[in-house]
VOPAGU-2260 file (C-alpha; in pm, 1 decimal, decimal comma):
REM VOPAGU-2260
SITE   aa  ch    i         X         Y         Z
SITE  MET   A    0  -15255,3  -20563,2  -11147,9
SITE  ASN   A    1  -15443,9  -20883,0  -11230,2
SITE  PHE   A    2  -15347,2  -20874,7  -11596,8
SITE  ASP   A    3  -15214,6  -21233,7  -11591,8
SITE  ARG   A    4  -15536,9  -21367,2  -11442,9
SITE  ASP   A    5  -15750,6  -21167,5  -11685,4
SITE  VAL   A    6  -15555,3  -21298,2  -11984,2
SITE  LEU   A    7  -15581,0  -21657,9  -11861,8
SITE  GLU   A    8  -15955,0  -21622,1  -11802,6
SITE  PHE   A    9  -16004,1  -21480,5  -12150,9
SITE  ALA   A   10  -15797,0  -21758,9  -12311,0
SITE  ILE   A   11  -15973,7  -22035,3  -12115,6
SITE  ASN   A   12  -16320,4  -21905,5  -12206,3
SITE  ALA   A   13  -16231,5  -21870,6  -12574,3
SITE  ILE   A   14  -16070,4  -22213,2  -12598,6
SITE  ASP   A   15  -16354,0  -22371,3  -12399,3
SITE  GLU   A   16  -16600,8  -22243,5  -12660,0
SITE  LEU   A   17  -16380,4  -22390,3  -12930,9
SITE  GLN   A   18  -16370,6  -22723,6  -12746,5
SITE  VAL   A   19  -16750,3  -22736,7  -12734,2
SITE  LYS   A   20  -16771,4  -22674,1  -13108,9
SITE  LEU   A   21  -16512,7  -22939,0  -13186,2
SITE  VAL   A   22  -16691,1  -23201,9  -12979,5
SITE  GLN   A   23  -17056,1  -23119,5  -13047,5
SITE  HIS   A   24  -17047,2  -22999,9  -13405,3
SITE  HIS   A   25  -16752,5  -23186,4  -13552,4
SITE  GLN   A   26  -16784,2  -23502,9  -13343,9
SITE  LEU   A   27  -16417,4  -23495,1  -13247,8
SITE  ASN   A   28  -16357,8  -23703,5  -12936,3
SITE  ASN   A   29  -15991,1  -23780,2  -12981,7
SITE  PRO   A   30  -15799,2  -23567,1  -12725,5
SITE  ASN   A   31  -15519,8  -23527,7  -12978,1
SITE  LEU   A   32  -15760,7  -23349,3  -13210,1
SITE  THR   A   33  -15935,6  -23124,9  -12956,4
SITE  ALA   A   34  -15837,7  -22843,4  -12723,0
SITE  GLU   A   35  -15890,0  -23043,8  -12403,7
SITE  ARG   A   36  -15518,0  -23078,2  -12326,2
SITE  THR   A   37  -15462,3  -22705,3  -12377,8
SITE  LEU   A   38  -15753,8  -22629,3  -12145,8
SITE  GLN   A   39  -15608,7  -22854,6  -11877,2
SITE  ILE   A   40  -15275,7  -22674,4  -11894,2
SITE  LEU   A   41  -15432,3  -22326,8  -11880,5
SITE  ARG   A   42  -15664,0  -22421,4  -11594,9
SITE  GLY   A   43  -15362,3  -22552,0  -11408,0
SITE  TYR   A   44  -15185,7  -22222,1  -11461,2
SITE  ARG   A   45  -15492,5  -22041,5  -11326,8
SITE  GLU   A   46  -15534,6  -22268,5  -11026,1
SITE  HIS   A   47  -15170,8  -22238,8  -10917,9
SITE  ASP   A   48  -15113,8  -21877,0  -11031,0
SITE  SER   A   49  -14820,0  -22006,1  -11234,4
SITE  LEU   A   50  -14784,6  -21686,6  -11436,8
SITE  ARG   A   51  -14792,2  -21457,3  -11133,2
SITE  PRO   A   52  -14411,7  -21451,8  -11076,9
SITE  ARG   A   53  -14365,6  -21317,1  -11429,2
SITE  TYR   A   54  -14590,2  -21019,2  -11351,8
SITE  THR   A   55  -14471,2  -20920,9  -11004,6
SITE  THR   A   56  -14286,5  -20618,6  -11145,0
SITE  ILE   A   57  -14625,4  -20473,9  -11232,2
SITE  PHE   A   58  -14723,2  -20465,5  -10864,3
SITE  ASN   A   59  -14423,2  -20254,5  -10765,2
SITE  GLN   A   60  -14483,0  -20021,5  -11058,6
SITE  ALA   A   61  -14847,1  -19988,6  -10953,3
SITE  LEU   A   62  -14721,8  -19877,4  -10610,5
SITE  VAL   A   63  -14493,9  -19619,1  -10775,5
SITE  LEU   A   64  -14781,6  -19477,6  -10980,3
SITE  LEU   A   65  -15012,6  -19478,9  -10678,7
SITE  VAL   A   66  -14769,0  -19270,5  -10471,7
SITE  SER   A   67  -14735,3  -19021,1  -10757,6
SITE  TYR   A   68  -15113,1  -18996,0  -10793,6
SITE  PHE   A   69  -15148,6  -18944,2  -10419,3
SITE  GLY   A   70  -14891,5  -18662,5  -10427,4
SITE  SER   A   71  -15076,9  -18494,9  -10711,7
SITE  SER   A   72  -15408,0  -18522,9  -10525,6
SITE  VAL   A   73  -15264,1  -18376,4  -10204,8
SITE  HIS   A   74  -15112,5  -18094,4  -10411,0
SITE  ASP   A   75  -15454,2  -18015,3  -10556,3
SITE  LEU   A   76  -15610,9  -18005,5  -10209,3
SITE  PHE   A   77  -15333,5  -17777,1  -10084,1
SITE  ARG   A   78  -15379,6  -17538,2  -10376,9
SITE  GLN   A   79  -15753,3  -17530,9  -10316,1
SITE  GLY   A   80  -15703,6  -17460,3   -9946,2
SITE  ILE   A   81  -15448,0  -17184,8  -10006,8
SITE  ALA   A   82  -15669,6  -17010,7  -10261,9
SITE  SER   A   83  -15961,0  -17011,4  -10018,8
SITE  ALA   A   84  -15746,0  -16896,2   -9725,3
SITE  LEU   A   85  -15619,1  -16601,1   -9926,9
SITE  MET   A   86  -15974,2  -16498,4  -10006,4
SITE  ARG   A   87  -16076,1  -16513,1   -9639,2
SITE  GLY   A   88  -15809,9  -16255,9   -9555,3
SITE  SER   A   89  -15779,7  -16338,2   -9183,7
SITE  ASP   A   90  -15437,3  -16285,5   -9032,4
SITE  SER   A   91  -15229,4  -16599,0   -9063,0
SITE  ALA   A   92  -14879,5  -16728,0   -9138,5
SITE  LEU   A   93  -14991,5  -16752,6   -9498,3
SITE  LEU   A   94  -15069,7  -16379,8   -9532,2
SITE  ARG   A   95  -14742,2  -16289,5   -9365,8
SITE  GLU   A   96  -14544,0  -16505,6   -9607,4
SITE  GLN   A   97  -14331,5  -16316,7   -9860,8
SITE  ILE   A   98  -14265,8  -16454,5  -10206,1
SITE  LYS   A   99  -14103,1  -16323,1  -10520,8
SITE  ILE   A  100  -14288,7  -16296,8  -10847,5
SITE  SER   A  101  -14184,6  -16174,9  -11189,1
SITE  PHE   A  102  -14391,9  -15987,5  -11441,5
SITE  ARG   A  103  -14345,1  -16288,5  -11670,3
SITE  ASP   A  104  -14514,3  -16510,7  -11411,3
SITE  LEU   A  105  -14798,5  -16261,4  -11384,1
SITE  ARG   A  106  -14837,2  -16244,3  -11758,8
SITE  ASP   A  107  -14829,4  -16623,1  -11799,4
SITE  ALA   A  108  -15100,9  -16652,1  -11535,6
SITE  ASP   A  109  -15307,2  -16386,4  -11714,4
SITE  PHE   A  110  -15268,2  -16171,7  -11402,5
SITE  GLN   A  111  -15488,4  -16409,5  -11200,6
SITE  LEU   A  112  -15303,6  -16405,8  -10868,4
SITE  LYS   A  113  -15564,6  -16625,5  -10702,7
SITE  GLU   A  114  -15466,8  -16904,5  -10941,2
SITE  LEU   A  115  -15095,0  -16834,0  -10928,7
SITE  ALA   A  116  -15039,6  -16781,6  -10554,4
SITE  PRO   A  117  -15060,5  -17146,7  -10438,9
SITE  ASP   A  118  -14801,3  -17259,6  -10691,8
SITE  LEU   A  119  -14572,2  -16969,4  -10603,7
SITE  LEU   A  120  -14586,8  -17071,4  -10239,5
SITE  VAL   A  121  -14510,8  -17435,7  -10320,7
SITE  GLN   A  122  -14216,9  -17332,6  -10536,2
SITE  ALA   A  123  -14079,8  -17077,5  -10288,3
SITE  LYS   A  124  -14095,1  -17317,8   -9993,6
SITE  ASP   A  125  -13990,4  -17624,4  -10195,6
SITE  ILE   A  126  -14285,4  -17822,5  -10061,6
SITE  SER   A  127  -14272,0  -18191,3  -10150,1
SITE  PHE   A  128  -14599,2  -18378,4  -10182,9
SITE  GLN   A  129  -14426,4  -18717,1  -10182,1
SITE  ASP   A  130  -14303,3  -18672,8   -9824,8
SITE  MET   A  131  -14554,3  -18689,6   -9539,2
SITE  GLN   A  132  -14344,9  -18469,8   -9310,5
SITE  SER   A  133  -14342,2  -18193,3   -9570,6
SITE  ILE   A  134  -14714,4  -18241,2   -9636,0
SITE  ALA   A  135  -14811,0  -18235,8   -9266,8
SITE  ARG   A  136  -14591,5  -17933,3   -9193,4
SITE  SER   A  137  -14729,0  -17731,6   -9485,8
SITE  PHE   A  138  -15095,5  -17802,9   -9411,1
SITE  LYS   A  139  -15044,8  -17719,0   -9044,0
SITE  GLU   A  140  -14841,7  -17402,4   -9099,2
SITE  TYR   A  141  -15049,7  -17243,2   -9373,1
SITE  LEU   A  142  -15397,1  -17393,8   -9331,0
SITE  ASP   A  143  -15399,7  -17506,4   -8965,7
SITE  ILE   A  144  -15498,1  -17854,7   -9077,5
SITE  THR   A  145  -15374,5  -18151,1   -8877,3
SITE  ILE   A  146  -15444,1  -18519,0   -8942,9
SITE  ASP   A  147  -15390,0  -18746,2   -8644,2
SITE  ARG   A  148  -15126,1  -19016,6   -8671,9
SITE  SER   A  149  -15276,9  -19353,8   -8760,2
SITE  GLU   A  150  -15198,0  -19688,1   -8920,1
SITE  ASP   A  151  -15322,6  -19546,7   -9249,4
SITE  LEU   A  152  -15079,3  -19256,7   -9233,1
SITE  ASN   A  153  -14794,6  -19490,3   -9136,1
SITE  ASP   A  154  -14874,7  -19713,1   -9433,7
SITE  ILE   A  155  -14851,1  -19408,4   -9661,0
SITE  ILE   A  156  -14510,2  -19319,7   -9516,5
SITE  LEU   A  157  -14397,7  -19676,5   -9587,4
SITE  ALA   A  158  -14531,1  -19657,9   -9943,3
SITE  GLN   A  159  -14353,0  -19329,1  -10011,4
SITE  GLY   A  160  -14024,7  -19466,6   -9882,3
SITE  CYS   A  161  -14059,8  -19787,9  -10081,0
SITE  ARG   A  162  -14147,7  -19591,3  -10393,8
SITE  HIS   A  163  -13814,6  -19407,3  -10370,3
SITE  VAL   A  164  -13625,8  -19734,5  -10323,3
SITE  ILE   A  165  -13803,1  -19904,4  -10614,8
SITE  VAL   A  166  -13731,4  -19613,8  -10850,1
SITE  HIS   A  167  -13378,8  -19525,5  -10742,0
SITE  SER   A  168  -13227,6  -19833,3  -10575,2
SITE  GLY   A  169  -13364,4  -20126,3  -10769,8
SITE  GLY   A  170  -13600,5  -20215,3  -10486,7
SITE  GLU   A  171  -13327,7  -20299,2  -10234,7
SITE  VAL   A  172  -13385,9  -20185,4   -9878,3
SITE  GLY   A  173  -13115,2  -19950,2   -9749,1
SITE  ASN   A  174  -13037,9  -19765,1   -9428,8
SITE  ARG   A  175  -13213,2  -19452,5   -9554,4
SITE  LEU   A  176  -13546,4  -19633,7   -9587,0
SITE  ILE   A  177  -13507,1  -19794,8   -9246,0
SITE  ARG   A  178  -13455,1  -19452,0   -9089,5
SITE  GLN   A  179  -13745,3  -19301,5   -9283,6
SITE  ILE   A  180  -13997,7  -19558,7   -9163,3
SITE  SER   A  181  -13857,0  -19606,1   -8811,1
SITE  GLY   A  182  -14133,9  -19393,4   -8660,5
SITE  ALA   A  183  -14409,8  -19523,4   -8889,5
SITE  LYS   A  184  -14552,2  -19766,4   -8634,6
SITE  PRO   A  185  -14789,6  -19933,7   -8594,4
SITE  ARG   A  186  -14868,8  -20009,2   -8955,9
SITE  LYS   A  187  -15052,4  -20281,5   -9145,7
SITE  LEU   A  188  -14796,7  -20323,2   -9425,2
SITE  LYS   A  189  -14449,2  -20473,2   -9406,1
SITE  PRO   A  190  -14399,1  -20426,4   -9029,0
SITE  ILE   A  191  -14046,0  -20567,5   -9060,4
SITE  LEU   A  192  -13796,3  -20470,1   -9330,3
SITE  ASN   A  193  -13426,5  -20552,5   -9324,1
SITE  VAL   A  194  -13135,4  -20386,6   -9498,5
SITE  GLY   A  195  -13045,6  -20570,8   -9817,6
SITE  GLU   A  196  -13378,2  -20740,7   -9881,8
SITE  SER   A  197  -13574,0  -20676,9  -10199,1
SITE  ILE   A  198  -13908,7  -20502,6  -10177,1
SITE  GLN   A  199  -14196,6  -20681,4  -10345,8
SITE  PHE   A  200  -14554,8  -20564,8  -10312,1
SITE  SER   A  201  -14854,4  -20790,7  -10364,6
SITE  VAL   A  202  -15187,9  -20696,3  -10517,2
SITE  GLU   A  203  -15343,2  -20698,5  -10170,9
SITE  GLU   A  204  -15073,0  -20468,8  -10030,2
SITE  VAL   A  205  -15109,9  -20216,2  -10311,0
SITE  SER   A  206  -15486,5  -20220,1  -10256,7
SITE  GLN   A  207  -15431,5  -20155,5   -9885,7
SITE  VAL   A  208  -15208,0  -19857,2   -9965,0
SITE  ALA   A  209  -15482,2  -19720,9  -10189,8
SITE  LYS   A  210  -15738,1  -19752,6   -9907,9
SITE  SER   A  211  -15506,0  -19575,7   -9663,1
SITE  MET   A  212  -15442,2  -19294,5   -9909,9
SITE  LEU   A  213  -15812,2  -19252,1   -9980,9
SITE  ALA   A  214  -15887,1  -19229,8   -9607,8
SITE  TYR   A  215  -15619,6  -18962,2   -9565,1
SITE  LEU   A  216  -15737,5  -18760,4   -9865,6
SITE  GLU   A  217  -16097,2  -18769,3   -9742,9
SITE  ALA   A  218  -15988,6  -18646,2   -9399,3
SITE  VAL   A  219  -15788,2  -18358,2   -9548,9
SITE  ALA   A  220  -16059,7  -18272,5   -9800,2
SITE  SER   A  221  -16322,1  -18242,3   -9527,8
SITE  GLN   A  222  -16108,0  -17988,1   -9341,2
SITE  VAL   A  223  -16024,5  -17794,9   -9658,3
SITE  GLU   A  224  -16393,1  -17778,6   -9750,0
SITE  ALA   A  225  -16484,3  -17665,3   -9398,1
SITE  GLY   A  226  -16263,6  -17360,0   -9442,7
SITE  GLU   A  227  -16375,2  -17268,2   -9793,0
SITE  ILE   A  228  -16568,7  -16956,0   -9884,0
SITE  PRO   A  229  -16758,1  -16897,9  -10209,1
SITE  PHE   A  230  -16554,0  -16722,1  -10477,0
């Protein structure tokens, strides 16, 4: 996300070395013949973050990728929890769940039902791992795992809603997003959004989303691990 700053830093360091060589080794003191003016311009860009507006799209795209990565991570934790719960064998909503399976699915999974069962459940119940309501409901119903509501969780709900808007609506806030995040309070990020405004995340905001997601994943992982049994 700091690509513009990294590029400027690299350019300034390289040109600064050239400037030293021009002055010390070639005895060039005329500013028109050295890199001093170029260094002044680049340092000004760095000081005022002049290139940052040209890279703001990267920040929103980083948020989109972060939400997708979070969904994939939660999916992995759910699969792990389901596999362990099936091995425990205690009566639960999970064991009473009925799903359909074809011989093709069995063959493709090399007849390893332990590996196949979590994905069959996700497919049969159309569980979305980019929607916190779906995530919370599935973990509670099948694994009896509940994560208390917090600012971190509310920030994740905001991020998921904004991800959808960035991808499908050009980043413009609509009524659907407002409804989706209406209950996500209190939260650290973007406490006020209005219909029609454009969503723009900063580096700091994306980093905060990442921290909130990590805290949630660690909380879920600890409960999944507490219920595991050796295979």
